[in-house]
C-alpha positions in Angstrom: -3.2 -3.4 -19.5 -0.2 -1.6 -18.2 -2.1 1.7 -18.9 -4.9 0.5 -16.4 -2.2 -0.2 -13.8 -0.6 3.3 -14.5 -3.9 4.8 -14.2 -4.8 3.2 -11.0 -1.5 4.0 -9.6 -1.6 7.8 -10.5 -5.2 7.9 -8.8 -3.9 6.3 -5.7 -1.1 8.4 -5.5 -3.3 11.4 -6.0 -5.5 10.6 -3.1 -4.7 12.3 0.2 -2.1 10.9 2.3 -4.4 9.1 5.2 -7.1 8.2 3.0 -5.5 6.3 -0.1 -6.1 2.8 1.1 -9.9 3.6 1.8 -10.3 5.2 -1.2 -9.0 2.1 -3.3 -11.0 -0.3 -1.3 -14.2 1.9 -2.1 -13.3 2.2 -5.8 -12.7 -1.7 -5.9 -16.2 -2.7 -4.0 -17.9 -0.5 -6.9 -17.0 -3.1 -9.4 -18.6 -6.6 -9.5 -16.6 -9.2 -7.9 -17.2 -12.8 -6.6 -15.9 -14.9 -3.6 -13.6 -16.7 -5.9 -12.1 -13.6 -7.2 -11.7 -12.3 -3.3 -10.2 -15.5 -2.4 -7.6 -15.6 -5.1 -6.8 -11.9 -4.3 -6.2 -12.9 -0.5 -4.4 -16.1 -1.7 -2.0 -14.1 -3.7 -1.5 -11.6 -0.9 -0.5 -14.3 1.7 2.0 -15.8 -0.7 3.3 -12.1 -1.5 3.7 -11.4 2.2 5.4 -14.8 2.9 7.8 -14.6 0.1 8.5 -10.8 1.3 9.4 -12.3 4.9 11.5 -14.9 3.2 13.4 -11.9 1.4 14.2 -10.1 4.2 16.8 -12.5 5.4 17.7 -13.6 1.7 18.9 -11.1 -0.8 16.2 -9.3 -2.4 13.3 -6.6 -2.2 11.6 -8.1 0.9 9.9 -4.7 2.2 8.7 -4.0 -1.1 7.0 -7.5 -1.8 5.6 -7.1 1.6 4.1 -3.7 0.9 2.5 -4.9 -2.4 1.1 -7.9 -0.5 -0.4 -5.8 2.1 -1.7 -3.4 -0.5 -3.7 -6.4 -1.9 -4.9 -7.3 1.3 -6.2 -3.6 1.8 -7.9 -3.8 -1.6 -10.3 -6.5 -0.2 -10.5 -5.7 3.2 -11.6 -2.4 5.1 -9.8 -2.9 8.3 -6.6 -3.6 6.6 -7.2 -0.4 4.5 -7.8 1.6 7.5 -4.9 0.2 9.3 -2.4 1.0 6.2 -3.9 4.4 6.2 -2.9 5.1 9.5 0.7 3.8 8.8 0.7 6.0 5.6 -0.2 9.0 7.8 2.3 8.4 10.5 5.3 7.7 8.0 4.1 10.9 5.8 4.3 12.8 8.9 7.7 11.5 10.2 9.1 12.3 6.7 8.1 15.6 6.5 9.3 16.4 10.1 12.7 14.6 9.0 13.0 16.7 5.8 12.1 20.1 7.8 14.8 19.1 10.3 17.5 18.4 7.8 16.6 21.7 6.1 16.9 23.3 9.0 20.5 21.8 9.8 21.2 22.7 6.0 20.6 26.4 6.5 22.5 26.8 9.4 
């Protein structure tokens, strides 16, 4: 069971930044699934996001839990997958710029 999760995560990380969540959504929609499964995924994702919001003010990994919940939403909704891909692309670009600026300061 865990090997399946690892393989899915490796595939997710291997996908190009800015398309990861949409590719995950497309792979998910290729497999059969019913309205009950989709409803359960949305309920679990909502629960995770709410718990993550609570953990932002309480001790715990709030952002991580929110990201996991958002990822579950993106697995079932193309609109949310596109939004998360834009956020992913924006964060990737900012991290690249930050690393380049840090390397430039270190080389002086």
